[in-house]
N, C-alpha and C positions, 0 to 999 in steps of 0.2 A: 450581048444581052439577048436572052430568050424571051420572045413575046408571048409564047404559049407554053408555060411550064408543064402542064399535064400532057400535051402532045410530046414534048421532049422526053418525059418520063416513059410513056408507053412505047415510043419509037426506040429508045435505048434498050428497053426490056426485049422488044421484038428482035432488034438487031443482034443483041448479045446472045439470045437463045438460038438464033439461026447460025451464029458463029461458034456455037457450043462453048461459050464462056461459062465460068462458074459463078462469077459475081459481077455486079453492076455498081458503079459509083457515080453520083451526080450531086450538084449543089443542093443543100438542104433547104426545105421549107416545111411548114406545118401541114400544108395541104398535101404535098407529096408524101409526107410521112403517113397521113391518114389514108391516102390511097394505097400505099404500100402495106399498111396494116390490114386493109380489106383483102388485098390480093394474097397476103400471107394466110389469113383465115380460110380462104377458099382454096389454098393449095397451089396457086400459080407461082409463088416465089417462096424461098426458104426463109431462114432467119434474118431479121433486120439487125444491123449493128447499131445499138443505141449509143455506144461510146463515141462513135464517129460524128454523131449529130452535134455534139458540143464543139467540134472543130469546123462546122459548117459544111460537112459532107454527109450525104445520105448513102449508105452502103448496105447491100443485101445480097443474099445468095439466090441463084436461080434453081428451080425445081426441074428434075428430069425423071421420067418414068420409063424404065427399061431402055435408057439411052436416047429416048426422044424427048424433046423439050415439052414442058407442060403448056407453054404458050405457042400456039400454032398461028394465030392471027389476032390482030387488033384493029378496031375501027373507031375512029374519033367521031362522035355524033354531034355534040355541042361544041361549036367553035367560037372564038372571040367575035367573029363577024356575024355569026348567026347562032343564037342561043336556042336550044331545044328543051322544052319542059314537058313533063308528063305527070298526070295525076296517078294515083295509086291504081286506078282501073286500067290505065293505058300501058302499064309495065308488062311487057311480053317476054316470054322465054327466048333466049338466044340459042341458035343452032339446035332447036328442039330440046332444050334443057341441058345441052352439053357445054354451053357457054355461060357467060356472066355479064350482067349489065351493072355498071357502077354509077351511082347517082349522088349528087350533092343535095342534101335535104336540110330542112330546119333542124333535124335530129343529128346532123353530121354527115360524113361520107359513109354511104351504105351500099351494100349489094342490092340487087333487085329483090331477092328473097327476103332480106332483112327489112327493106322498105315496105314490102307488102305485109309483113308481120306487124310492123309498127304503124301501119295504115297511113303512111306519108308519101307524098310525091315530091318531085323536085326536078332539078336540071340533070338531064342524062349526059354524063361525061363521056363514056366510051363503052364499047362492047369488047370482050376478050373471050377467046376460045382456044 
């Protein structure tokens, strides 16, 4: 049993990209699907297999640019033991704008840019670059 499913998701993405794998599969949940959709919109992962979600498996392709993985690093910010929240004014760029921060907001799972556009804050889940 996994106690922190978001950490499991981002570690699997990071490990698979370092090992030059083409796809990642993990147990399905709506939260993981929402995070994967945000990462797909921002170009960190490829297509999500919607058919596999009915079987209890979330599967998606990894993105590579000129042979190098789109995901170079990931940092979990809010943990089960210590939740980190930010208002819309506290959302800062990651790696001088080359990274992405993912938040859980009242409007759903959003990237930092989308949260600023919708003028909402929330729990900072992780940073990815």
